[in-house]
C-alpha positions in Angstrom: 33.1 34.2 -47.1 34.1 37.9 -47.5 33.9 39.7 -50.8 36.3 42.2 -52.2 36.1 45.7 -50.7 34.8 48.2 -53.1 35.6 51.9 -52.6 32.8 54.3 -53.6 33.2 58.1 -54.0 31.0 61.2 -54.5 31.0 60.9 -58.2 29.5 57.4 -58.0 32.7 55.6 -59.0 32.4 52.2 -57.4 28.6 52.2 -57.1 28.1 49.9 -60.1 31.1 47.8 -59.0 29.4 47.3 -55.6 26.2 46.2 -57.2 28.1 43.8 -59.5 29.9 42.4 -56.6 26.6 41.8 -54.8 25.3 40.0 -57.9 28.5 37.8 -58.1 28.2 36.8 -54.5 24.5 36.0 -54.9 25.3 33.9 -58.0 28.2 32.1 -56.3 26.0 31.2 -53.3 23.3 29.9 -55.6 20.5 32.3 -54.9 17.5 32.3 -57.1 16.7 35.3 -59.4 14.2 36.8 -56.9 16.5 36.4 -53.9 19.5 37.9 -55.9 17.3 40.9 -56.8 16.3 41.4 -53.2 19.9 41.4 -52.2 20.8 43.8 -54.9 18.0 46.2 -53.8 19.2 46.0 -50.2 22.7 47.1 -51.5 21.3 49.9 -53.6 19.1 51.3 -50.8 21.8 50.9 -48.2 24.2 53.0 -50.4 21.5 55.5 -51.3 20.5 55.9 -47.6 24.1 56.6 -46.6 24.5 59.2 -49.4 21.1 60.8 -48.7 21.8 61.3 -45.0 25.5 62.1 -44.9 25.5 64.2 -48.1 28.8 62.8 -49.2 30.2 59.4 -50.0 33.7 58.2 -49.5 32.8 54.7 -48.4 34.0 51.1 -48.4 31.4 48.4 -49.2 31.7 44.6 -48.9 29.6 41.5 -48.3 30.0 38.7 -45.8 28.0 35.6 -45.9 27.6 32.2 -44.3 25.2 29.8 -46.0 22.2 31.9 -47.1 22.7 34.7 -44.5 24.2 37.8 -46.1 25.7 40.8 -44.2 26.2 43.9 -46.4 28.7 46.3 -44.8 29.4 49.9 -45.5 31.9 52.2 -43.7 32.1 55.9 -44.3 33.4 59.1 -42.7 31.3 62.2 -42.3 31.2 65.4 -40.4 28.5 64.4 -37.9 25.8 66.8 -36.6 22.7 66.1 -34.6 20.4 65.8 -37.6 22.6 63.3 -39.4 23.0 61.3 -36.3 19.2 61.2 -35.7 18.5 60.1 -39.3 21.1 57.4 -39.3 20.0 55.9 -36.0 16.4 56.1 -36.9 17.3 53.9 -39.9 18.6 51.1 -37.6 16.3 48.3 -36.5 17.0 48.9 -32.8 17.1 52.7 -33.2 20.3 52.6 -31.1 24.0 53.1 -31.8 25.6 49.7 -31.9 29.0 51.2 -30.9 27.5 52.0 -27.5 27.3 48.5 -26.2 29.6 48.7 -23.2 29.8 51.1 -20.3 32.7 53.0 -21.9 31.0 52.9 -25.2 27.8 54.4 -23.7 29.9 57.0 -22.0 31.8 57.9 -25.2 28.5 58.0 -27.1 26.8 60.3 -24.7 29.8 62.6 -24.8 30.0 62.6 -28.6 26.2 63.3 -28.8 26.5 66.2 -26.4 29.3 67.7 -28.5 27.5 67.6 -31.8 26.5 70.8 -33.4 23.0 71.8 -34.5 22.3 72.1 -38.2 22.3 75.6 -39.6 19.0 76.1 -41.6 19.6 79.9 -42.2 19.7 79.3 -45.9 16.3 77.8 -45.8 14.8 81.2 -45.2 16.3 83.0 -48.2 14.2 83.8 -51.2 14.5 81.5 -54.2 16.0 84.1 -56.5 18.8 84.7 -53.9 19.4 81.0 -53.4 19.8 80.5 -57.2 22.6 83.1 -57.2 24.6 81.3 -54.5 26.9 78.9 -56.4 27.6 76.5 -53.6 24.0 76.0 -52.5 22.3 72.8 -53.6 18.7 73.2 -54.5 17.7 69.7 -53.4 14.6 69.1 -51.5 15.4 70.2 -48.0 13.1 67.5 -46.5 14.5 64.0 -46.8 11.7 61.7 -47.9 13.1 58.6 -46.1 12.3 56.4 -49.1 15.5 54.4 -48.8 14.9 53.9 -45.1 11.4 52.5 -45.6 12.5 50.1 -48.5 15.5 48.9 -46.6 13.4 48.2 -43.5 10.9 46.2 -45.5 13.5 44.1 -47.3 16.2 43.6 -44.7 16.0 41.4 -41.7 18.1 43.7 -39.6 19.8 47.1 -40.0 22.6 48.1 -37.6 24.2 51.5 -37.4 27.4 52.1 -35.5 28.6 55.7 -35.0 32.0 56.5 -33.4 33.1 60.0 -33.9 32.8 60.8 -37.6 32.9 57.1 -38.7 29.6 55.5 -39.6 29.4 51.7 -40.1 26.2 50.2 -41.4 25.4 46.5 -41.6 22.3 45.2 -43.4 21.5 41.6 -42.8 19.3 39.5 -45.1 18.7 35.8 -44.4 17.2 33.7 -47.2 16.9 30.4 -45.2 
């Protein structure tokens, strides 16, 4: 069974709908309260991880399941750099890009990785009073705490990340059997 596809944007539109869809699928498949909560937390952390790493969110989210095995899918586009790629792939169970599974896939992946830009951290060195005057600068914590990554790893059975160009596909698998 495949659920409806929910579009999620930067303003959080669709986030609650994605969580509601997760609850509906859990209820339809007869999961208990504790299992449904775990599935919902997996969805929350998956979407939070994507937003924390990519910094933006124009994504599609859906669930697929067979029996008591659930696959949560999310697909988004981002401007990829070396740091984002590292954080995304370090979130995967295998720590590898799932899109690079054939010879041509590995070749494409190596080429794309070589072409990625480094992250510009020049704003990190500015004094706080200057940074506050820059209207486009976000004063978020520059060091990502990896909270979503650790929760997702503990709850999910498998996390797969597939990066091809600027498209990131994430699949989180949870099996309740």
